[in-house]
VOKE-734320 format. One record per atom (N, C-alpha, C): z, x, y. Coordinates in pm, whole numbers, padded with zeros to 5 digits, always signed. Atoms other than C-alpha are relative to their C-alpha. Example, Ala and Ser with C-alpha at 12.3 -4.5 7.8 and 13.67 -1.06 7.14 Angstrom:
<sites>
+00000+00089-00119;+00780+01230-00450;+00000+00090+00120;-00006-00082-00119;+00714+01367-00106;+00073-00077+00109;
</sites>
This chain:
<sites>
+00026+00125+00066;-00106+01644+00638;-00077+00028-00128;+00063-00016+00130;-00209+01623+00272;-00052-00135-00045;+00059+00129+00036;-00450+01335+00210;-00135+00025-00066;+00123-00016+00074;-00731+01311-00043;-00060-00137-00027;+00071+00124+00030;-00993+01038-00082;-00120+00037-00086;+00109-00027+00094;-01230+01041-00381;-00069-00129-00037;+00075+00111+00058;-01504+00807-00497;-00083+00059-00112;+00072-00051+00116;-01638+00864-00844;+00017-00091-00120;-00009+00077+00124;-01650+00748-01204;+00098+00066-00097;-00091-00050+00101;-01388+00780-01475;-00080+00060-00115;+00074-00067+00107;-01501+01022-01745;+00044-00046-00139;-00049+00049+00128;-01297+00857-02022;+00084-00125+00023;-00085+00118-00011;-01104+00538-02093;+00143+00046+00026;-00137-00043-00032;-00759+00574-01931;+00098-00042-00109;-00103+00029+00098;-00462+00590-02167;+00138+00018+00064;-00134+00000-00055;-00102+00514-02080;+00093+00075-00095;-00103-00067+00078;+00177+00745-02199;+00134-00021+00069;-00136+00017-00053;+00552+00733-02151;+00069+00136+00001;-00081-00120-00004;+00777+01017-02040;+00125-00025-00086;-00125+00022+00076;+01102+01074-02235;+00097-00094+00073;-00086+00090-00078;+01275+00883-01952;-00054-00142+00006;+00056+00135+00003;+01048+00580-02009;-00094-00033+00115;+00093+00025-00110;+00822+00620-01701;-00144+00001-00052;+00141+00006+00037;+00456+00524-01739;-00078+00103+00081;+00085-00098-00066;+00201+00794-01660;-00139-00005-00062;+00139-00001+00046;-00176+00816-01685;-00071+00119+00064;+00080-00114-00047;-00391+01130-01657;-00146-00035-00023;+00144+00028+00011;-00762+01071-01586;-00078+00109+00071;+00090-00090-00070;-01059+01276-01477;-00107-00085+00067;+00099+00074-00078;-01292+01148-01206;-00117+00094+00032;+00121-00077-00032;-01650+01275-01175;-00048-00045+00138;+00040+00029-00138;-01741+01295-00806;-00129+00076+00029;+00128-00063-00031;-02105+01360-00715;+00009+00078+00130;+00011-00077-00123;-02173+01629-00459;-00107-00063+00088;+00093+00062-00096;-02364+01529-00146;-00142+00051-00012;+00133-00061-00002;-02655+01768-00193;-00042+00040-00140;+00055-00043+00128;-02882+01859-00480;-00007+00152-00005;+00008-00146+00015;-02895+02213-00621;-00145+00045+00013;+00135-00055-00018;-03199+02442-00611;-00101-00056-00100;+00089+00063+00098;-03342+02263-00919;-00025-00148+00030;+00017+00140-00037;-03327+01925-00745;+00092-00095-00074;-00095+00082+00074;-03038+01802-00958;+00130-00013+00078;-00128+00023-00067;-02719+01648-00827;+00113+00043-00094;-00113-00048+00078;-02404+01824-00948;+00122-00086+00030;-00124+00077-00018;-02058+01671-00987;+00119+00092-00020;-00128-00067+00020;-01702+01794-00962;+00086-00092-00085;-00087+00077+00088;-01456+01681-01230;+00144+00029+00039;-00132-00019-00061;-01115+01628-01072;+00106-00076-00079;-00111+00060+00074;-00786+01560-01251;+00085-00085+00094;-00079+00094-00079;-00586+01261-01125;+00117-00047-00085;-00120+00048+00068;-00231+01153-01216;+00048-00126+00070;-00055+00126-00052;-00099+00798-01174;+00132-00027-00070;-00132+00027+00054;+00262+00690-01224;+00034-00148+00013;-00059+00132-00010;+00443+00362-01288;-00098-00115-00010;+00082+00122+00001;+00284+00025-01215;-00146+00032+00030;+00136-00041-00033;-00023+00196-01069;-00074+00045-00126;+00059-00047+00126;-00089+00367-01404;-00026-00117-00094;+00015+00116+00087;-00035+00042-01595;-00117-00088+00043;+00109+00082-00052;-00278-00145-01370;-00135+00064-00028;+00126-00069+00026;-00549+00119-01404;-00040-00014-00147;+00029+00010+00143;-00524+00115-01784;-00044-00141-00037;+00034+00139+00029;-00547-00267-01783;-00141-00038+00045;+00124+00049-00061;-00859-00299-01567;-00117+00099+00001;+00108-00099-00010;-01061+00026-01580;-00037+00053-00137;+00048-00061+00124;-01267+00190-01851;-00087+00119+00032;+00089-00113-00018;-01491+00486-01905;-00121-00041+00083;+00114+00029-00087;-01758+00494-01633;+00030-00090+00118;-00035+00088-00112;-01571+00264-01394;-00011+00076+00133;+00010-00055-00135;-01657+00331-01029;+00130-00031+00072;-00134+00015-00054;-01330+00390-00847;+00017+00086+00125;-00042-00083-00113;-01188+00509-00517;+00147+00033-00022;-00137-00049+00019;-00870+00716-00532;+00050+00053+00133;-00067-00053-00119;-00634+00780-00242;+00128+00067-00046;-00120-00069+00043;-00365+01039-00288;+00021+00132+00068;-00034-00133-00052;-00229+01389-00233;-00045+00105-00100;+00034-00113+00084;-00351+01720-00367;+00129+00074-00034;-00122-00069+00046;-00078+01886-00576;-00038+00117-00088;+00019-00113+00091;-00057+02222-00748;+00134+00031-00064;-00122-00036+00073;+00191+02337-01009;-00030+00116-00093;+00012-00116+00087;+00254+02633-01234;+00087-00021-00123;-00080+00001+00121;+00372+02656-01593;-00036+00123-00082;+00024-00118+00082;+00400+02932-01850;-00041-00042-00140;+00047+00027+00136;+00206+02927-02177;-00048+00131-00060;+00038-00122+00072;+00168+03209-02428;+00025+00126+00084;-00038-00117-00077;+00340+03451-02191;-00075+00020+00131;+00072-00014-00128;+00104+03392-01896;+00017-00126+00082;-00013+00114-00091;+00128+03169-01593;-00132-00076+00008;+00117+00089-00013;-00111+02873-01577;+00018-00081+00129;-00002+00075-00125;-00202+02698-01253;-00083-00127-00016;+00068+00129+00009;-00301+02332-01227;-00005-00061+00139;+00015+00076-00124;-00438+02147-00926;-00048-00139-00037;+00035+00138+00034;-00455+01767-00945;+00030-00091+00119;-00022+00099-00105;-00457+01458-00726;+00109-00095-00049;-00104+00098+00028;-00139+01250-00725;-00042-00130+00067;+00055+00125-00052;-00277+00897-00685;+00110-00087+00061;-00091+00092-00066;-00102+00669-00436;-00057-00141+00006;+00068+00131+00000;-00360+00387-00440;-00139+00019-00056;+00138-00005+00047;-00691+00305-00604;-00063-00138+00015;+00076+00126-00002;-00963+00040-00586;-00116+00014-00097;+00118+00004+00085;-01217-00053-00849;-00114-00049+00088;+00109+00028-00093;-01552-00059-00671;-00116-00076-00065;+00100+00085+00061;-01749-00270-00918;+00071-00110-00078;-00059+00113+00070;-01683-00608-01072;-00017+00018-00151;+00017-00004+00146;-01649-00670-01445;-00144-00032-00038;+00139+00037+00029;-01995-00831-01439;-00093+00119+00026;+00082-00117-00030;-02149-00523-01274;+00021+00109-00105;-00030-00100+00103;-01974-00298-01525;-00067-00036-00132;+00065+00045+00124;-02101-00506-01819;-00151+00019+00008;+00144-00018-00019;-02453-00499-01677;-00039+00147-00012;+00026-00144+00007;-02438-00120-01636;+00011+00050-00144;-00017-00043+00139;-02308-00074-01991;-00111-00051-00090;+00108+00057+00080;-02574-00304-02138;-00134+00066+00028;+00127-00060-00040;-02853-00128-01948;+00007+00152+00001;-00015-00146+00003;-02736+00228-02021;-00129+00064-00048;+00122-00071+00036;-03035+00459-02029;-00126-00062+00055;+00119+00065-00056;-03273+00211-01867;-00008+00029+00150;+00020-00019-00143;-03422+00258-01522;+00022-00134+00070;-00035+00125-00067;-03264-00006-01296;-00065-00013+00137;+00057+00002-00134;-03479+00069-00991;-00093-00119+00024;+00092+00111-00017;-03711-00227-01057;+00070-00135+00004;-00074+00126-00006;-03435-00491-01050;+00003-00049+00144;+00000+00060-00133;-03470-00726-00753;+00100-00114-00001;-00099+00106-00011;-03174-00942-00651;-00043-00099+00107;+00030+00106-00096;-03234-01273-00480;+00118-00018+00094;-00103+00018-00102;-03033-01378-00174;+00130-00057-00053;-00123+00060+00051;-02786-01593-00368;+00073+00090-00100;-00063-00092+00095;-02715-01307-00611;+00072+00116+00069;-00061-00111-00072;-02608-01062-00341;+00149-00024+00018;-00143+00018-00009;-02232-01000-00325;+00053-00017+00142;-00047+00013-00138;-02218-01024+00056;-00079-00101+00076;
</sites>
């Protein structure tokens, strides 16, 4: 069984491209935090390449932006190609489904407060999303 589940943030604004056959495709990179901190007390991240095709790619480009928190469900794929006389290997996630994990309002709040410490924000009961 080949199943991959990722939760992370997009590292750049997704862009839609077309193949010569007219299929929509989107290549994005997702930064996924590791569970544990390193010896310096810092949390490291893995940057994973994800490919989306067709309507899925079009939907992602329409609703997501740089820094969007997202869950990706898909398959791990590897491929080989030749460049400059040497073989190159690529491993990427072929996305089968995704979910945006923050609302537009949460995203706007995060973008407006970039660089500020948000630990002192207190939400009242009626502001909670659940």
